[in-house]
C-alpha positions in Angstrom: -73.5 -7.0 -15.0 -71.1 -5.1 -17.2 -70.4 -2.5 -14.6 -69.7 -5.2 -12.0 -67.1 -6.8 -14.3 -65.5 -3.5 -15.1 -65.4 -2.6 -11.4 -63.7 -6.0 -10.5 -61.1 -5.7 -13.3 -60.2 -2.2 -12.2 -59.8 -3.4 -8.6 -57.6 -6.3 -9.9 -55.5 -3.9 -12.0 -55.1 -1.5 -9.0 -54.2 -4.4 -6.7 -51.5 -5.7 -9.1 -50.2 -2.3 -9.7 -49.8 -1.6 -5.9 -48.1 -5.0 -5.5 -45.6 -4.2 -8.3 -44.8 -0.8 -6.7 -44.3 -2.5 -3.3 -41.8 -5.0 -4.8 -39.9 -2.3 -6.7 -39.6 -0.2 -3.5 -38.5 -3.1 -1.3 -35.9 -4.3 -3.8 -34.6 -0.7 -4.0 -34.4 -0.6 -0.2 -32.4 -3.8 -0.2 -29.9 -2.5 -2.8 -29.5 0.7 -0.8 -28.9 -1.3 2.4 -26.2 -3.4 0.6 -24.5 -0.4 -0.8 -24.5 1.4 2.6 -23.3 -1.8 4.3 -20.3 -1.9 2.1 -19.5 1.8 2.6 -19.9 1.6 6.4 -17.1 -1.0 6.6 -14.5 1.2 5.0 -13.5 3.2 8.1 -10.6 2.7 10.5 -11.3 0.2 13.2 -8.3 1.6 15.2 -6.6 5.0 15.1 -3.2 5.4 16.8 -1.6 8.8 17.3 2.2 9.1 17.5 2.5 5.4 16.7 5.7 3.4 17.4 5.8 0.0 15.8 8.4 -2.7 16.4 8.5 -5.9 14.2 10.5 -8.9 15.4 11.6 -12.2 13.8 12.6 -14.9 16.4 13.3 -12.1 18.9 15.5 -10.1 16.5 14.1 -6.6 15.8 13.7 -6.3 12.0 11.8 -3.1 11.8 11.0 0.1 13.8 8.5 2.6 12.5 7.3 6.0 13.7 4.2 7.7 12.3 2.2 10.8 13.4 -1.0 8.7 12.8 -1.7 5.1 11.9 -5.2 3.9 10.9 -6.1 0.2 10.8 -8.8 -0.9 8.3 -9.6 -4.4 9.5 -13.3 -4.8 8.6 -12.8 -5.2 4.9 -11.8 -8.1 2.6 -8.1 -7.0 2.3 -7.3 -5.4 5.6 -4.5 -2.8 5.7 -2.7 -0.2 7.8 -2.4 3.3 6.5 0.0 6.1 7.5 -1.4 9.1 5.6 0.7 11.7 7.4 4.0 10.1 6.7 6.2 7.4 8.1 9.8 7.0 9.3 11.2 3.4 9.2 14.4 1.8 10.4 15.1 -1.7 9.1 17.7 -4.0 10.6 19.9 -6.7 9.0 21.4 -9.5 11.1 24.7 -9.0 9.3 24.9 -5.4 10.6 22.4 -5.2 13.5 23.8 -1.9 14.9 23.6 0.0 11.6 19.9 0.3 10.5 18.8 1.2 7.0 16.2 4.0 6.9 13.1 4.9 4.8 11.0 8.0 5.0 7.9 8.8 2.9 4.9 11.1 3.0 2.4 8.2 2.8 2.5 4.5 3.4 0.1 1.5 3.2 0.9 -1.9 4.7 -1.0 -5.1 3.9 0.1 -7.2 6.9 -1.4 -10.5 5.8 0.1 -10.3 2.3 3.4 -8.8 3.8 3.2 -6.1 1.1 4.3 -2.5 1.7 3.7 0.6 -0.4 5.4 4.1 0.2 4.6 7.3 -1.7 5.7 10.9 -1.8 9.4 11.9 -1.6 10.5 8.4 -0.7 14.1 8.4 0.7 16.0 5.2 1.5 19.4 4.9 3.1 20.9 1.4 3.3 23.1 0.2 6.1 26.0 0.4 3.5 25.4 4.1 3.0 23.7 4.0 -0.4 20.9 6.6 -0.8 17.9 6.1 -3.0 15.3 8.8 -3.9 12.1 8.2 -5.8 8.3 9.0 -5.6 6.9 5.5 -5.0 8.4 2.2 -3.8 6.8 -1.3 -3.2 8.2 -4.0 -1.0 7.0 -7.6 -1.4 8.4 -9.1 1.8 7.3 -12.6 0.9 9.5 -12.5 -2.3 12.2 -10.3 -0.7 11.8 -7.8 -3.5 11.6 -4.0 -3.7 10.6 -2.3 -6.9 9.4 0.9 -8.5 8.5 2.1 -12.0 9.3 5.7 -11.1 12.6 7.4 -11.8 15.2 6.5 -9.1 18.2 8.6 -8.1 21.0 6.7 -6.3 24.0 8.2 -4.5 26.7 5.7 -3.5 28.8 6.1 -0.4 31.8 7.4 -2.5 29.6 10.2 -4.1 29.0 8.5 -7.5 25.5 8.7 -8.8 23.1 6.6 -10.9 19.7 7.4 -12.4 17.2 4.7 -13.2 14.8 6.6 -15.5 12.3 3.7 -15.7 12.6 2.4 -12.2 14.4 -0.5 -10.6 14.0 -3.9 -8.9 16.2 -5.0 -5.9 16.6 -7.6 -3.2 15.2 -6.1 0.0 18.6 -6.1 1.6 19.9 -4.2 -1.5 22.7 -6.8 -2.0 21.7 -6.8 -5.7 19.6 -4.5 -7.9 18.6 -3.8 -11.5 18.0 -0.3 -12.9 16.0 0.3 -16.1 17.2 2.9 -18.7 20.0 4.0 -16.4 22.7 6.7 -16.6 25.3 8.0 -14.1 28.9 8.8 -13.3 30.3 5.5 -11.9 34.1 5.2 -11.9 35.8 2.6 -14.1 37.0 0.9 -11.0 33.4 0.3 -9.8 32.4 -1.0 -13.3 35.3 -3.5 -13.3 34.5 -4.6 -9.8 30.9 -5.2 -10.7 31.9 -7.4 -13.6 33.9 -9.8 -11.3 
């Protein structure tokens, strides 16, 4: 009798142990599947070589962009477009439609739904008024019509005067007004008096 009871209890323990191992293994498999599922979505759904992009607003061309390669990441929660080999953008203002502003950078990322743009690496901007901005990173929040950076900004005006914003700047996206942080430069007294009016 004793040997039968011991035999049954060993069989029960072995059965419970094998069930526990099965559940542990299946739960691990599910976790791996979830992890791999998330990784597998982070790849470009479209790749465009020698891309030319034109953006219009009510028929008016607001932006033209050229990039050696554009990758669209559309299968993730916050879709974006990436230009990892650089971008060259012309942006147009209705007040001066024939004189575009220009932006070049070594890298750009665009969140189309949020209308948020990010450019990095030797960012150069020339406005349609002839002002030149040089920095390492720039962000454009198109919904709020704001451009900003926390990096040092070097500005050369059309007349050759310069300004340095050591702690970055914020500006309207048409550059009609801007604020520099911890700035220095060689503006003439005439420009300072004009800016106070």
